[in-house]
C-alpha positions as CSV (number, residue, x, y, z in Angstrom):
1,M,0.0,0.0,0.0
2,I,1.2,3.5,-0.7
3,P,2.4,5.1,2.6
4,A,0.2,7.8,4.0
5,S,1.5,11.3,3.5
6,G,-1.0,13.3,5.5
7,R,-3.3,16.1,4.3
8,G,-2.1,18.2,1.4
9,A,-2.5,21.9,1.1
10,S,-5.5,21.5,-1.2
11,G,-7.5,19.6,1.5
12,Y,-7.3,16.1,0.1
13,N,-6.3,13.2,2.3
14,Y,-3.4,11.1,1.0
15,P,-3.2,8.4,-0.1
16,M,-6.5,8.8,-1.9
17,P,-9.3,6.7,-0.5
18,Y,-9.9,4.7,-3.7
19,T,-9.9,0.9,-4.0
20,W,-11.0,0.8,-7.7
21,L,-9.5,2.7,-10.6
22,L,-11.8,2.6,-13.7
23,F,-9.9,3.2,-16.9
24,D,-11.3,4.2,-20.2
25,A,-9.7,2.4,-23.2
26,D,-9.5,4.4,-26.4
27,G,-7.7,7.7,-26.1
28,T,-6.7,6.9,-22.5
29,L,-4.8,3.7,-22.6
30,F,-4.9,3.0,-26.4
31,D,-3.6,5.4,-28.9
32,Y,-6.8,5.3,-30.9
33,D,-5.9,7.9,-33.4
34,T,-2.9,5.9,-34.6
35,A,-4.8,2.6,-34.6
36,E,-7.7,4.2,-36.5
37,E,-5.5,5.6,-39.2
38,K,-3.6,2.3,-39.7
39,A,-6.9,0.4,-39.9
40,L,-8.4,2.8,-42.4
41,L,-5.4,2.7,-44.7
42,A,-5.2,-1.1,-44.5
43,T,-8.9,-1.4,-45.3
44,F,-8.8,0.8,-48.4
45,R,-5.8,-1.2,-49.6
46,Q,-7.5,-4.5,-49.1
47,M,-10.6,-3.2,-50.9
48,N,-8.5,-2.0,-53.8
49,I,-9.7,1.5,-53.4
50,S,-7.3,4.5,-53.8
51,Y,-7.1,6.4,-50.6
52,Q,-7.4,10.2,-50.7
53,P,-6.2,12.5,-47.9
54,A,-9.7,14.0,-47.5
55,Y,-11.1,10.6,-46.6
56,G,-9.6,10.5,-43.1
57,P,-11.2,13.7,-41.8
58,L,-14.4,12.8,-43.5
59,Y,-14.5,9.4,-41.8
60,R,-13.6,10.8,-38.4
61,R,-16.5,13.3,-38.7
62,F,-19.0,10.5,-39.6
63,N,-17.5,8.2,-36.9
64,A,-17.9,10.9,-34.2
65,E,-21.5,11.6,-35.2
66,V,-22.4,7.9,-35.1
67,W,-20.7,7.3,-31.8
68,E,-22.4,10.3,-30.3
69,A,-25.8,8.9,-31.4
70,F,-24.8,5.5,-30.0
71,E,-23.8,7.0,-26.6
72,A,-27.2,8.8,-26.6
73,G,-29.0,5.5,-27.1
74,K,-30.3,6.5,-30.5
75,I,-28.7,3.7,-32.5
76,S,-27.6,0.2,-31.8
77,A,-24.1,-1.2,-31.7
78,E,-24.9,-3.3,-34.7
79,R,-26.0,-0.3,-36.7
80,L,-23.0,1.7,-35.6
81,R,-20.7,-0.9,-37.1
82,V,-21.9,-0.2,-40.7
83,E,-23.5,3.3,-40.5
84,R,-20.3,5.3,-40.4
85,F,-19.0,3.5,-43.5
86,S,-22.3,3.9,-45.3
87,R,-22.0,7.6,-44.8
88,L,-18.4,7.7,-45.9
89,L,-19.0,5.7,-49.1
90,G,-22.1,7.7,-49.9
91,A,-20.3,11.0,-49.4
92,T,-17.3,10.0,-51.5
93,G,-19.2,8.2,-54.3
94,I,-17.2,5.0,-53.7
95,D,-18.8,1.9,-55.0
96,A,-18.2,-0.6,-52.3
97,D,-20.2,-2.7,-49.8
98,A,-20.4,-0.9,-46.4
99,L,-20.8,-4.2,-44.5
100,E,-17.7,-5.7,-46.1
101,F,-15.8,-2.5,-45.5
102,S,-16.8,-2.5,-41.8
103,T,-15.9,-6.1,-41.4
104,R,-12.4,-5.6,-42.8
105,Y,-11.9,-2.3,-40.8
106,L,-12.9,-3.8,-37.5
107,L,-10.5,-6.8,-38.0
108,N,-7.7,-4.3,-38.9
109,L,-8.6,-2.2,-35.8
110,S,-8.4,-5.2,-33.5
111,L,-4.8,-5.6,-34.6
112,G,-3.9,-2.1,-33.4
113,T,-1.9,-2.4,-30.2
114,D,-0.5,1.2,-30.0
115,L,-0.6,2.4,-26.4
116,M,-0.5,5.9,-25.0
117,P,2.9,7.0,-23.6
118,G,3.4,5.6,-20.1
119,A,0.4,3.2,-20.2
120,I,2.2,0.0,-19.3
121,E,4.4,1.6,-16.7
122,T,1.4,3.3,-15.0
123,L,-0.6,0.1,-14.9
124,Q,2.4,-1.8,-13.5
125,A,2.8,0.8,-10.7
126,L,-0.9,0.9,-9.8
127,R,-1.9,-2.8,-10.0
128,P,-0.2,-3.8,-6.8
129,V,-2.0,-1.1,-4.9
130,Y,-5.5,-0.7,-6.5
131,R,-8.0,-2.9,-8.2
132,L,-8.3,-2.0,-11.8
133,A,-11.2,-2.2,-14.2
134,L,-11.5,-1.2,-17.9
135,I,-14.7,0.6,-19.0
136,T,-15.1,1.1,-22.7
137,N,-17.8,2.0,-25.3
138,G,-15.9,-0.1,-27.9
139,L,-17.0,-3.2,-29.7
140,K,-16.2,-6.6,-28.1
141,D,-14.6,-8.1,-31.2
142,V,-12.2,-5.2,-31.3
143,Q,-11.5,-4.5,-27.7
144,R,-10.9,-7.9,-26.3
145,P,-8.3,-9.0,-29.0
146,R,-6.5,-5.6,-28.6
147,L,-6.2,-6.0,-24.9
148,E,-4.7,-9.4,-25.2
149,R,-2.4,-8.4,-28.1
150,A,-1.2,-5.3,-26.3
151,G,-0.4,-7.4,-23.2
152,I,-2.5,-5.4,-20.7
153,A,-5.6,-7.5,-20.3
154,H,-4.2,-9.2,-17.2
155,F,-4.0,-5.9,-15.3
156,F,-7.9,-5.7,-15.1
157,E,-10.1,-7.7,-12.8
158,V,-13.2,-6.5,-14.7
159,I,-13.5,-5.5,-18.3
160,A,-16.8,-3.8,-19.0
161,I,-17.7,-3.3,-22.7
162,S,-20.8,-1.4,-23.7
163,E,-21.7,-3.8,-26.5
164,E,-21.7,-6.7,-24.0
165,I,-23.6,-4.7,-21.4
166,G,-26.2,-3.4,-23.9
167,V,-25.8,0.3,-23.0
168,A,-23.0,2.8,-23.3
169,K,-21.4,5.4,-21.1
170,P,-22.5,8.0,-19.9
171,D,-25.8,6.2,-19.4
172,P,-26.2,5.4,-15.6
173,A,-27.3,1.9,-16.6
174,F,-23.8,1.2,-17.9
175,F,-22.4,2.1,-14.4
176,D,-25.2,0.0,-12.7
177,A,-24.0,-3.0,-14.6
178,L,-20.3,-2.1,-14.0
179,F,-20.8,-1.8,-10.3
180,A,-22.6,-5.1,-10.1
181,Q,-19.5,-6.7,-11.7
182,L,-17.3,-4.8,-9.2
183,G,-19.3,-6.2,-6.3
184,N,-21.0,-2.9,-5.6
185,P,-18.3,-1.0,-3.7
186,P,-19.1,2.4,-2.2
187,L,-19.1,5.1,-4.9
188,E,-16.5,7.1,-3.1
189,Q,-14.0,4.2,-3.4
190,A,-13.9,4.4,-7.2
191,L,-12.2,6.8,-9.6
192,V,-12.9,7.1,-13.3
193,I,-9.9,8.0,-15.5
194,G,-10.6,8.9,-19.1
195,D,-10.2,11.4,-21.9
196,G,-13.9,11.6,-22.9
197,L,-15.6,14.6,-21.5
198,T,-19.1,13.3,-22.1
199,S,-18.7,9.5,-21.9
200,D,-16.1,9.4,-19.1
201,I,-16.3,12.6,-17.1
202,Q,-20.0,13.4,-17.4
203,G,-20.8,9.8,-17.0
204,A,-18.8,9.6,-13.8
205,L,-20.1,12.9,-12.3
206,Q,-23.8,12.2,-13.0
207,Y,-23.4,8.8,-11.3
208,G,-21.7,10.3,-8.2
209,L,-18.2,9.2,-8.9
210,D,-14.9,11.1,-8.8
211,A,-13.3,11.6,-12.2
212,C,-9.8,12.3,-13.4
213,W,-9.6,13.9,-16.9
214,Y,-6.8,12.7,-19.0
215,N,-6.0,15.7,-21.1
216,P,-2.8,14.9,-23.2
217,H,-3.4,17.7,-25.7
218,H,-3.6,20.4,-22.9
219,L,-7.1,21.5,-23.9
220,P,-8.4,24.5,-22.0
221,P,-10.5,24.1,-18.8
222,Q,-14.0,22.6,-19.3
223,P,-16.3,24.2,-16.7
224,R,-19.2,22.0,-17.9
225,Y,-17.3,18.9,-16.9
226,P,-15.7,19.7,-13.5
227,A,-13.5,16.6,-13.0
228,R,-11.9,16.4,-9.6
229,F,-8.4,15.9,-11.1
230,E,-6.7,16.5,-14.4
231,I,-3.5,14.9,-15.8
232,H,-1.6,15.4,-19.0
233,H,0.4,12.2,-18.9
234,L,-0.6,8.8,-17.6
235,G,2.7,8.7,-15.6
236,E,1.3,11.6,-13.4
237,L,-1.4,9.4,-12.0
238,P,0.5,7.3,-9.4
239,A,2.0,10.5,-7.9
240,L,-1.3,12.3,-7.9
241,L,-3.0,9.4,-6.0
242,N,-0.2,9.6,-3.4
243,G,-0.4,13.4,-3.2
244,Q,3.1,14.0,-4.6
245,V,1.9,16.5,-7.2
246,N,1.6,20.2,-7.8
247,H,-2.0,20.8,-6.7
248,S,-2.5,23.4,-9.4
249,S,-2.8,20.6,-11.9
250,Q,-5.9,19.2,-10.3
251,G,-9.4,20.0,-11.1
252,R,-12.1,21.3,-8.7
253,E,-11.7,21.4,-5.0
254,P,-14.1,19.5,-2.8
């Protein structure tokens, strides 16, 4: 256990009173942008379609729209798989089958094991002290193979995937199902760590959980999503939990 270091100047008790750390996957542990780009390029190549630079930003726009609809409960995970490619192919005039494109893309994405800087080292440092869970809105046939191939699945006692649960973050029903898997610990004993302001931070706050916003791009403060903590590198997390940080890097005060 991390040794106690008393009460910091900000009023927090150290070490933090968490027993569970709940990590988002894409954009937090996985370098999703890199994996997405590789998967997209590989799929165009396999489909014998010439890739144009404009296709990437266009796909990311449609993908964001579809995931937003999914997180709001407006479309199913099954429809999500194909809809973003239907929109891409329609907008570009490419004559290809959206279902085949989606199937190839998801297989390619499942091969992407690029991790964010410091991910392995952070999990190694935290696993002996805390119980870890992975909480993701991803698809099961992408996330589970990636976790195994990246060599990080063994760090997590619980892996909660929205497609398997049947509902996505930030819906409270996702967290109901998650906490059932955790054994229903007190809410104050769990901390959500994620980069997604709506899925992770909003989802945590509206459920009554503390949240740590992983902000590697140094985006400006987000008053609508008052995470208790903010970090810019995963390697900051162990020190933050032990109180060995500059408190100005943290989010709201209690």
